[in-house]
C-alpha positions, 0 to 999 in steps of 0.5 A: 500500500502506498505510504499516503494511503497508510497515513490516510487510513490511520488518520481516518481511523482516528477521526471515525473513532473519535480520537480526533473530534469534529472541529479539532485542528491537526498538527502542522504539516511539517510536524505530521510529516516528520511523525509519519517519516514521510515527505511533505508531498506524501503527507499532502496526498493523504490529506487531499484524500481525506478531504475528498472523503469529507473527513478533513477541511484544509483552510488556507492560512489557518490549517487543517481541521476535522470536518463536521459530519454531514448528513446525506440526502439520498436520491435513491430511496422512496422515504420521507426526509426524516425517515431517511436521516434517522436511518443514517443515525441522525437525530432529527426533529420537526417543527410544524410552522403551519398546517391548514386547508387551503387552495394550492398555489400555481406550482402545486396546483399544476400537479394536484389540480386546482380544485381544493381542498388541499393541506398546506404543511410547512415544516422546519427540520432540525439536525441535532437541534440545528435548522437544516431544511425548510419544507412546504408540502401541499397534500391532496385532500383534507384528511391530514388537516388535523394529524400530528405530523411533528413525529410521524413521517408524511408518507407513514401518515398517508399509509395509516389512512390507506393511501399508498405511495407508489413513486416520486419525481424530484428535481434538485438544483443549487441555489442560495438562501433568500432572506425569509429562508435565511431567517428560518434556518438561522444563516446569512442570506446568500448561504449555499442551499439545495432547492428541491421540488418533489411530486409524490404519486399514488398507485393510481398515478395521481399526484398526492403531494407537491413539495418544495424544500430548501436544504442548507448546503453547509449541513447536507450533501447529496448521495446516490447509489448507481447500478446497472439495474438500479437508479437511473440518472438523467442530466438536463441543461438549466433553462437559465444557461 
């Protein structure tokens, strides 16, 4: 095994084992290279690999730090947001900011149809107590108008009422927090974000939920699993390009 991979494996084990906690600074590169008995070039290869793996953050002029862990937003599963993150071992809580029957706006009505009723559900998702996602969902019908969705997945709530989720279509694009989202997520306006629009369909292929979410880019990353018979990924040029 090349020396840089040996160093990367050793430092990676210390990070994952908690010996080097998130936010802690690594010793200076000259000191590290001497302790491992390698050149600076070899050490830097190891640090670059760990940075690519999301374990380190190299900050010019400041040093090298253990990266804060990021939650993964998976595109290859049909689960609710909180379900997905809890399955990864994250502590997720939900604040309900609004839940009422109303007429869907144009973007949601384009999928659900313009005839009310529909439930507007606005939620703030917190990871380990820190705001990470702002979500507005429009749900066909009024059955969930009074449901307690603070600790229950929306998909599970639908299933409990005999409504099966069959598939979902989602588009995710890069963006930045506007002032309203920045206030809710406690970040400066302009902070990097993912903007998601998802439509969930039932067995009859009618849209059940039209959902928009603003996902804080500094706390989340997107991951997919690809296989010959698995996830299909397509690329589309932005209309703004």
